C-alpha positions in Angstrom: -0.8 40.0 -57.1 -3.9 38.2 -55.9 -2.5 34.9 -57.2 0.8 35.5 -55.3 -1.1 36.2 -52.0 -3.1 33.0 -52.4 -0.1 30.8 -53.1 1.5 31.4 -49.7 -1.3 29.9 -47.5 -1.8 27.1 -50.1 1.9 26.2 -49.8 1.7 26.2 -46.0 -1.4 24.1 -46.1 0.3 21.7 -48.5 3.3 21.5 -46.2 1.2 20.7 -43.1 -0.6 18.0 -45.1 2.7 16.4 -46.0 3.9 16.5 -42.4 0.6 15.1 -41.1 0.8 12.3 -43.7 4.3 11.4 -42.7 3.3 11.3 -39.0 0.4 9.1 -39.9 2.7 6.8 -41.9 5.3 6.6 -39.0 2.5 6.0 -36.5 0.9 3.3 -38.6 4.3 1.6 -39.2 5.1 1.8 -35.4 1.7 0.3 -34.6 2.1 -2.5 -37.2 5.5 -3.4 -35.8 4.2 -3.5 -32.2 1.2 -5.7 -33.2 3.7 -8.0 -34.9 5.8 -8.1 -31.8 2.8 -8.9 -29.6 2.0 -11.9 -31.8 5.6 -13.1 -32.0 6.6 -16.3 -30.1 10.2 -15.2 -29.9 10.7 -14.0 -26.3 14.2 -12.6 -27.1 12.8 -10.3 -29.8 10.2 -9.1 -27.3 12.8 -8.6 -24.6 15.0 -6.5 -26.8 12.1 -4.5 -28.2 10.9 -3.9 -24.6 14.3 -2.5 -23.7 14.2 -0.2 -26.7 10.7 1.0 -25.9 11.8 1.6 -22.3 14.8 3.7 -23.4 12.3 5.8 -25.4 10.1 6.1 -22.3 7.3 4.2 -24.0 6.4 2.5 -20.7 3.0 1.3 -21.9 4.4 -0.9 -24.7 7.3 -2.0 -22.6 4.9 -3.2 -19.9 2.8 -5.2 -22.4 5.8 -7.0 -23.9 7.4 -7.7 -20.5 4.2 -9.0 -19.0 4.0 -11.4 -21.9 7.5 -12.8 -21.4 7.7 -12.6 -17.6 6.6 -16.3 -17.0 9.2 -17.4 -19.6 12.2 -15.4 -18.3 11.6 -15.8 -14.6 14.7 -17.6 -13.3 16.8 -16.6 -16.4 19.4 -13.7 -16.3 17.0 -11.6 -18.3 14.2 -12.1 -15.7 15.8 -9.8 -13.2 15.8 -6.8 -15.6 12.3 -7.6 -16.9 10.8 -7.6 -13.4 12.6 -4.5 -12.3 11.7 -2.5 -15.4 8.1 -3.7 -15.3 7.8 -2.3 -11.8 9.1 1.1 -13.1 6.7 1.0 -16.0 3.8 0.6 -13.7 5.2 3.4 -11.5 5.6 5.8 -14.5 2.1 4.9 -15.7 0.9 6.0 -12.2 -0.5 2.6 -11.2 1.3 3.0 -7.9 -0.2 0.1 -6.0 0.6 -2.3 -8.8 4.2 -0.8 -8.9 4.5 -1.2 -5.2 3.5 -4.9 -5.4 5.9 -5.5 -8.3 8.9 -3.8 -6.6 8.1 -5.9 -3.5 8.0 -9.1 -5.6 11.3 -8.1 -7.2 12.9 -7.6 -3.8 11.6 -11.0 -2.5 12.7 -12.8 -5.7 16.1 -11.1 -6.1 17.1 -10.2 -2.6 20.8 -10.4 -3.5 20.6 -8.3 -6.6 22.4 -5.0 -6.8 19.0 -3.5 -7.6 17.3 -5.0 -4.5 18.0 -1.9 -2.3 16.4 0.5 -4.9 13.5 -1.9 -5.3 12.7 -1.9 -1.6 12.9 1.9 -1.5 10.5 2.1 -4.5 8.2 -0.4 -3.0 7.7 1.9 0.0 7.8 5.1 -2.0 5.1 3.8 -4.4 2.9 3.1 -1.4 3.5 6.7 -0.1 2.6 8.2 -3.5 -0.5 6.0 -3.7 -1.8 7.2 -0.3 -5.0 9.3 -0.5 -5.5 12.7 1.2 -5.5 12.7 5.0 -9.3 12.8 5.3 -9.5 9.3 3.8 -8.3 5.9 4.9 -4.5 6.1 5.7 -3.6 2.4 5.7 -1.3 3.0 2.7 0.5 5.8 4.6 1.0 3.6 7.6 2.3 0.8 5.5 4.6 3.2 3.6 5.9 4.7 6.8 6.6 1.3 8.3 8.3 0.1 5.1 10.4 3.2 4.9 11.5 2.8 8.6 12.5 -0.8 7.8 14.4 0.4 4.8 16.3 3.1 6.8 17.2 0.5 9.4 18.4 -1.9 6.8 20.2 0.6 4.6 21.3 3.5 6.8 23.9 4.8 4.4 21.8 4.4 1.2 21.7 7.2 -1.3 17.9 7.1 -0.8 18.1 7.5 3.0 17.4 11.2 3.0 14.3 10.8 0.8 13.2 7.9 2.9 13.4 10.0 6.1 11.4 12.7 4.3 8.7 10.2 3.4 8.6 9.0 7.1 8.2 12.6 8.3 5.5 13.5 5.7 3.5 10.3 6.4 3.7 11.1 10.1 2.4 14.6 9.5 -0.5 13.2 7.4 -1.4 10.7 10.1 -1.2 13.4 12.8 -3.5 15.7 10.8 -6.0 12.9 10.2 -6.0 12.0 13.9 -6.3 15.6 15.1 -9.1 16.5 12.6 -10.9 13.2 13.6 -10.8 14.1 17.3 -12.0 17.7 16.6 -14.9 16.3 14.6 -16.1 14.5 17.7 -16.1 17.8 19.6 -17.9 19.5 16.7 -20.6 16.8 16.7 -20.9 17.2 20.5 -19.8 13.6 21.2 -17.7 14.9 24.1 -16.7 11.7 25.7 -15.4 10.3 22.4 -13.6 13.6 21.8 -11.8 13.4 25.2 -10.8 9.8 24.6 -9.6 10.7 21.0 -7.6 13.6 22.3 -5.9 11.4 25.0 -5.1 8.7 22.4 -3.7 11.4 20.1 -1.4 12.6 22.9 -0.1 9.1 23.4 0.5 8.4 19.7 2.0 11.8 18.8 3.6 13.4 21.9 5.7 15.8 19.8 2.9 16.9 17.5 2.6 20.5 16.3 -1.1 20.3 17.2 -0.4 19.5 20.9 -1.0 22.9 22.3 -4.4 23.4 20.7 -5.4 19.8 21.4 -4.6 20.3 25.2 -6.9 23.3 25.2 -9.7 21.5 23.3 -9.5 18.6 25.8 -10.3 21.1 28.6 -13.3 22.3 26.5 -14.5 18.8 25.7 -14.2 17.7 29.3 -16.1 20.7 30.7 -18.9 20.2 28.2 -19.0 16.5 29.0 -19.3 17.3 32.7 -22.0 19.9 32.0 -24.3 17.4 30.2 -23.6 14.5 32.6 -25.9 13.1 35.2 -25.3 14.5 38.7 -23.6 11.4 40.0 -20.8 11.8 37.4 -20.4 15.5 37.5 -18.0 15.7 40.4 -15.5 13.4 38.8 -15.8 15.1 35.4 -15.5 18.7 36.5 -12.5 17.7 38.5 -10.9 16.2 35.4 -11.6 19.5 33.5 -9.7 21.4 36.2 -6.8 18.9 35.9 -6.7 19.3 32.1 -6.6 23.1 32.5 -3.6 22.7 34.9 -1.9 20.5 32.2 -2.4 23.3 29.7 -0.9 25.9 32.0 2.0 23.7 33.0 3.0 22.8 29.5 2.1 26.0 27.7 2.2 28.9 30.2 2.1 31.5 27.4 -0.5 29.7 25.3 -2.9 31.8 23.2 -5.7 29.5 24.4 -5.2 30.2 28.1 -7.8 33.0 28.4 -10.5 30.9 26.9 -9.5 27.8 28.9 -9.6 29.8 32.1 -13.3 30.4 31.5 -13.9 26.6 31.6 -11.6 26.3 34.6 -13.6 28.9 36.5 -16.9 27.4 35.5 -15.7 24.0 36.6 -14.5 25.3 40.0 -17.9 27.0 40.5 -19.8 23.8 39.7 -17.5 21.8 42.0 -18.2 24.2 44.9 -22.0 23.8 44.3 -21.7 20.0 44.2 -19.7 19.9 47.4 -22.1 22.3 49.1 -25.0 20.1 48.2 -23.2 17.0 49.6 -22.5 18.7 52.9 
């Protein structure tokens, strides 16, 4: 009985060893075949092998083989597929900026291809995916948004049009948030003049922003604090501006949750203006 109990785990272990050995043999054979393909001078063999690897979603090996033959097949019928698939390999390998550049190159080289429309979309989409969080440099988001807008204008009935519009909206939101948080940061650091200028610039750039109500209130606050720390010769003008910004908030958002707090700055500003006018007279 002891012998029978021991035979079962031994058999299982033996089976696992055989499977592992088979996997190792297959892997070694696959690697040997790929190394031979890399050294081959037959571009057609590499081309067909690259297509096979691509069908198996082995994008790493496809990219290596296609990069090797790209200078040879450029201008040939096979070149179109090589450049297009190479761009997708880079995309699937998550090297998005490389993919974006490759899709753009494809579009420029094969503008009349049936794949050109998809390539232009993927050029813009790869830029969008590559863009960092909103607290970092957003040049990639701006470029993606502009490229997507060009795409929508050029291919308004495309099957990718809805996704393109979603990318434009998402990029816009990201840029809005970065702009808003940047302006708020000036206020937090007590750079009040810079904060006011940033709030005004934001209003011009994003007139329909979801942050507009809060921003209009923060502009009142920043302007009041700017006036408060200003030299006497500039206080009249700056407190007057704070009053005007308060009126802007009331006119545009009569039921705003920020009205009560903004009213304090408004009252303080009126009080300071009265003092300044009394001194002048």
